[in-house]
N, C-alpha and C positions, 0 to 999 in steps of 0.2 A: 505494499500499499504507500502510494506515494503521499506526503505531506505538503500543502500548500506553505507558502512563504510566510509561516506565521511567527516564525522565529529568527531571530538574529542571533549573532554569536552571543551577545550578552544575555538575551533571554535563556539562551540554551545553557548557559552557564548557571543561571539563577534556578534553572529547573533543576539543578541538583546532579542530574545525570552528567551534563557537560562537566561540572566540577570533579564528579567521580573519574572521568576518564583523564581529565588532566592531571589529576593524582596518579593513576595507572598508566600514565604517559612515560614515567621513568622505567618502566619495567620492558624488558625487550619484548616485543609485538607476539611473540607465540609463548610466553611464559604461562599463560593460563592454558595452553592448548590440551593439556591431560583433563582438563574439567568437563565432562559432558553434561548433556541436560537438553531440555525440551519445552516448548510451550505447552501446558496442559491445562484440563480442567473446564474450559469454556470452550462451546463451540460455536465462535461467532458466525460461522457460514450459516447456521441455521437462523439464528437472529436475525441475519442482514437478510433473509430472504424476504422479510417483510419491508424492507427499502427499496425493492425492486417494485417498480411499476410493470406487474405483468397479470396476464387471464389466468386464474388457476382451472384447471380441468375441472370437469362436472363430477362430483363425489361418484366414487365408485360402488360405495356400500354407505348403507346407513345403519346408524347405531342408536339404541336406546337406553336410557338410564334415568332415574328418577331425579337425582341430584348431579350435576357436572360439576367440576372444581377444575378451573384453569390455574396452572401453577402450583408446582409443589415444594415450595420455599418453605419456611418455619410456618407462614400463615395458613398456606394451602394444607400442610398436614395437620396443623391444628384444627382446621375445619372438617378434616376428615375424621379425627378422633373424636370432635364433639358431635357429628353426625352418629357414629357408633355408638357413642354414650346415650344417645337419644335414641338408640333401637333403629336407625336409618341405616340399612346395608346396602341397598340399591344406588350405588353412586360410584362414579367414575373419576379419578384424578388425573389430568393430563400433565406432562412436563416436557420442557424443551431438551434438558440434557438427557445423558443416559443412567443418573443417579438423582434421587430426590435430596432437597436437602437445600437448595438455593445457596447463598452464601455461607452456610453453615455444613459444607461437605467435607469430606475426607480423603485422603490420598496415602500414598506409601512410596518411600525411596528407599533402594536397596532393602527392602523388607521392612521398613521402620515405618509405623504410622506416623502420620503427620496432618495438621490441619491445611485445608486449602481456601481457609477463610477464617470465620469467628470462632475463636480458640478458648472461651471460658464464658462461665455464667455466673453473676456474683448471685448469692443465695437471695432470693426474691424476699421480700417484705409481705405484710398482709396485703396490702392493696393489689399484689400480683397473686391473688388467691387461685387464679385458674393454673398460674404456673406452679404454685405451691402443690395444687392437686396433681400434677403431672410428676413432681417429685417423687410424692408420696407412692402414685401408681409404679414408678420405675425402681421402688425400694431404696431411693436415695434419701429420704428421711422418713423415719418412725417414730411413733409417738410411745415411749417410755415411762411409766408413772406419772404420767399426766404432762410431760413436757415432750417437745420435738427434739429428736437427736439425729444429727446429719450422720452419714457414715463417711469417715474419716479418709476412706481409701480413696474417696474421689474429690477430697477438698485439696486445694494446692497446698504443696508441702511447701515448708521453709528450706532456705531462704526464697522469700517469694519475689523480690525486685531488687535491682541495684542499678545505678547510674554510673559512667565513665566521665569522670569530671576532674579536669585539672590534673590529667594524665595517671588517676588511679581509681580503683571502684571505690564507691561508697554505697553504703545502706540505704535504701529507698531512694525515690526518683526526684525528690525536692532537693536542689544544689544548696548544699551545706557546708562542706569542707572548704573553710578559710575564708567564707564569705564576710563582708563588712557589717557592722551593726546597723547601718541604714537599710542594707537587706533585709536584716531579721526584724527590724523596724516594721519594714513593708509587709512582711509575712503575716506579723500580728495584726497590721491593719485589716488587710484581706480577710483575715480568719474571723474579725469582729463585724465586717460587713456582711458576710456570709451568713453568720450568728443573725444579723440583723434582719436580712431578708427570709430568713427562714421563721422568724418570728412573726413577719408581716402576713405571710401568707402559707397556704398549705403546697407543700411541694411532693409529687408522688410519682411513681412508675407503677404501671404505665401513666403516661404523662395526659393519655387521653380521658383518664378519669380525674383530672384536675379541673377545677372551675378556672376559667380565663381570669377574671378579675383586673381591676385597674393597674395594680403592680406589674403583674405579669406581661399586660400588654404593652405597657411603657418600655418594659425592656426588651420584648420582642421587636421592638420598632427601630433598634438602634443595636450596633455593632458591639461585641464585647469590648473591642479595643476603645471605642468611643466611651464606652461605662468606666474603664479601667482610667482613661484620661481625666474623667469628669472627677474622680476620687483621687487623682494625682497619684496614681500607682505606676510609676514609670520605671522601677528597678528591673535591670535587663535579665537577671536570674528568676525573680517573680514570672515575668511575661514569658520568658521561655518555656518554664514549667507550665502555664495556663495554656501556652500555645500547643505545647505538647499534649495535654489533657485533651483539648478539643480536637486537633487532628488525630488522635487515637480514637476517639469515640464518635466523632462527627465527619472526619474525612477532611476538614479545612481547620484554619486557624483563627487566632482571635480577631482579625481582621475582615473575615468572611462571615464566622456564624455570630448570631445575634447575641445580646447579653442575656436574654433569656436562657438560652442554650448553654453558655457559659458557666451562669451560676446554677444551673439546673445538674449540671455535673456533680456540683458539691451537695447542693442543698436538698436534693431527694435521695442521698444515700448516708454518707457519713460526715458531712461538713467538710471543714479544712481546718486542720489542727497544726499551728506555728510550733517551732523549738521553743521547748520551755512552759509550753501550755498544757493544761490538762489533756492528755491524750485521748480522744473518742475512740470507744472500740469500734473497729472496721469489721464489716460483714465477709465473711470468708467466701472464696471462690471455688466454684466446681470447674475442673479442667481434667482433661484426658489426651493422650498422645495424639489422638485423631481430632482434638478441639470437640466442638459442639455437635459434630457428625456422630458422636457418640450417643446425643440425643436424638438426631433427626432420623439415622438408622432404625432407632427403635421405633419412632413415629411410624415410619414406612413398613417395618416387617409385618404388622398385622394385615396389610392392605392386600396383598398377593396380587391376583391378576387385574384387581381395580386399578392398580397403578400403571398408568401408559406412558413410558417414556421414549424420548425421540420425537416428539409430537410438536409441531409448530402452529399454534392458533392462527389461523388466517380472519375469521369472522365468527363474531356473537351478535346474534339478534334476538331482540324480544320478536315474537309471533305470536298468533291468535292463541295458542292453548300452550305456550310453554317457551322455551329458548331452542334456538336453533343455533350449532356451532360447527364451522368447517375447520378442518385441521390438515395439515400436510403431513402423511406418516412419513417418516425419513427412511425406515425399514424397509417398507415396501415400495416407496416412491409413488405414492399414490394419495390423491385427496379425499379425505373420509367426512362423512357429517354425522354429528350427535344430536339427537332429539333428547330434551330433558324438560321436566317440570319447571325446575329452577335451575341457576347457574350461580357459584360464586366464583367472583374474578380475583383470584389472588396474584395479580400480575403488578409489576411495577407501573404506575401511573400513566407514564408515557406510553407504554406499552398497550394498557388499557384505552386509552384514548385512541390509539391507532385501529384497533381491531375491533371495537365495540361499534356496531353499525347505528347511524343516526344518534351518535353520543349527544346526551344533554350537555348544555353549555358550562354546566358546572365542572363537569369533567374536563372538558376541553380548556378551562381555564386553570385548573388543576394542574393538569400537565404543563401547561405555558409557565406557571409560576415555580414548578419544582425543578431546584437545582442538583445536579447528581456530581459526585465526586467519584473519579476515576481511582482504582487502587490497583497496587502490584503486591502480590505475595510470592516469595522466593523459598523454597524448600531446598535448604543447602544440607547434602549429606557431607559428614566429616567421618575419617576411619578413626580418628583416635582424638583423646580429650585433648583440649588447647591448653598451652600454656598462659598462664594468667598473670595479669600486671597486679601489682600491690593491690591491697586493699580487701573489700568485702569478696567472700566467696562466690563460685558460679549460683547464681540463682535462675529461677524460672523465667524471668522477664529481665532482660538485659537492654539498657538504653544507652545510647553514647549522647553526650551533651556537644553541642555544635550551633554553629550561625546560620544553619540551614543552606549552606554551601559543604561544608566538610562532613558533616552528619545530617543529610535531607531525610534519612529514613526514620522510623519509629522504634528501632532496635529488634531484637529478636528473642523468640521464647525456645527454650528446649524442649523437644519432643519425649524426652525420656527424662525429664526432671521428676516425675512420678515415681520413676524407676527405683526399687531398692536394691540395686547393685553395690556391692561395697566398693568397687572399684569403677571409676567411670571409663567409656571407651566410646566408639563409635555411637554417633546420634545424629539427628536431624534438627537443624536450628531453623526455625520458620521466621525470616524476615518481613517486615511489612512496610509499605511506602504508601502515603496516602497523597493523593493528587488533586486535591479537591480546590488548593490555592493558586495550582497552574491553570485550571480551567476558570476560576474566577479573576485571576489575576495577569499574570504574564501571558496566556495564550487567549483566552477569552472563548466564549461559545464552545464549538465541538472540537476545537483543534487540540486540545487536550487530551481528548480521547483518541482521536487521530494518531497523535504523536505518540502515546502509550503503546499502540498497535504497531505503530511503523517501526519503532527501535528494534533492531536485530537483537536476537538473544546474546549475542557474546558480548554486545554494548551493556546491556544491564549487567551480565555475568562480572564484567570488568569494574563496572561502578559500584556494585554493592562490595566486591573484594577489598576495592580502594578505600570505601568507607570502614568497614568491619576490621580491616588489618590494622587501623589505628590504635584499636584496643588488643588485637590478636594478631601480631606479625607474622606467626607461625601458621596462620588460616590457610594462605593459598597451597602449602605443602599438604595439607592433609584435606582439602576438599576432592571430592571425587566427581560429586554432581551436583548441579542446580537446577532443579525443576521449577518454572515460573507459570504461575496464574494471573491472568490480567482480567480485571473487571472495568469493562468502561463506564457501567453505570451501577458501582458498587452501592451506594447508599445516597439516599435524601440527605442534602446540607440543610441544617437549620438557620437559614439566612435571615436577616432583618426583612420586616414587611411593613410599609407603612402603615397599614391597619392594625398593627398589632396582633397579626394571626398567630398562632402555633400550631404548625402542621395544618390539618384541615377541619380544626374542631368546629366551625360553625357549622359545617356540612352532618357532623354527628348527631342529627336532629332528632331522630326516631328513637325513643326511649319506652323500655319498658323495664319493670321489675323482675331480677332475677338473683335468687339468694341473697337478696338485701343488697345489691349493688346494681348501680345504672348500667343496662345494656343499650349500647348505641350501635344503629345498622347503618351503613352507607348504601344507598341501593336505587334503583332505577328500575322500576316495574318489577320483572322476574329475577333482576339481576342484583346480587350484593357483591360489594366490594372489599376486600381485606387484603392489605398489605402494610408493613411498616411504613412506606410513603406517606400513608394518610396521618400517620403521628408526625411527620416530618423530619423524623432522622430515625435511625435504623439500631434497634438492639431487640434482644430475644424475646424481653417482655411485651413489648409492643406488638411485634407481628404474630405473637403467639397469641394474645388475647383477642387482638382485632380477627383473627382467624376463628378464635372460639364464638366471639360475638356473631360472626356472619353465618355462622350454622346455626 
């Protein structure tokens, strides 16, 4: 794929890949030739079939079902589970890829399991009772003597996270080693401001259960960076940390996401604790070598032949007595038609707007206003444990401090961290790179996505190696393989909106009582919609809850 002249040299360097290649330039051109790998995980050729203006053949076969679910990511799988819980067994689930799970799928490199996307799930609070029920169903939590107990085998082991800062590793991700008194004072100021907004409003996950309120609407209308400036929070270490948190959760940094999103990251969970202040108890993290694929594979397992993979949804239409769905079956290379009483569209909003026939205006507006962050996930196989710099020991999550050029990624997680092996050895390091700021800033429009797909595998290999070698000089000699997964529309970014809208909350208008909780449905005649996009940001709890409600 050729890229239009969207990048000059400065833009290329700012994007981070160019910076990595400059760093790698001092090595002989074939120094990394022993490292093999492929692009994997995403079938762009299937998704891009929808972009071509073509006439599809008349369906060769017609199938019927009671409920049809389009999209087998977390929301679609949650909808299928909810139908089964209601006793509805006559349904079909259509998925573009060869495996269900969406951004929460898993893979393997050299026989070692690893995530292709989402890699952990914080223990959900009581607001996410739908997810709590799932954890109970899967045996991840049980009630013992009247209290809930989590199976510790699935909790992230210590040490959990560390930061490569000032040439050595430190515990935790907030820069601390050798920072000035002014920095610590700004940490305390931000902590107090987070406590203040927590007292002023209710902060929940899922956010779709939150009341909007004037305070949150005001925060959702400005960028997080603007809010920090209003409060004179200018310290570069604090801003680096907050920028990292936003890029990690939302795919874009403080200049792109809304102030609501930046504060929601802390206010909805454990707050923000500055050094020297009373430490708030942080929730545990559930994680597995294959990441959240551990969950999605168990959600998909009972579906059997009701799950149809390799299906490109072409058209979804409300008709007189139900819903009609045309799909392209990539296995048979034929067009097929499904007829159902109702449908659940668990597709990204921009896809839903493209395939729903005669879409309502609010769906088109939602698609036009949703900004997506591209992502890169690299699974790096090493054949022996890495030599470590001084400081904190190897952790599950390992992040490099940088200026956006020397360390543009989000660090890596160790797929075998949960292992009880007494001696560390071969493992897979899963490296993450969020490109939402490239889309919103340097490149603009679709250029960031095109650029992500256009870079050759070897360029990504060399850039990632140059970045991580700052903390691990022996990395190049121990890597055997790097498999790359590219997500052009990985997640919706919670950008500021003039009307203070959070996600698509105003559309969550149809309500009824269910287990003493508000149930919202986004619907168009016989079609219900469910996807994390409707929440405005992408986390497991949002996708699962919206899928559960849609069913």
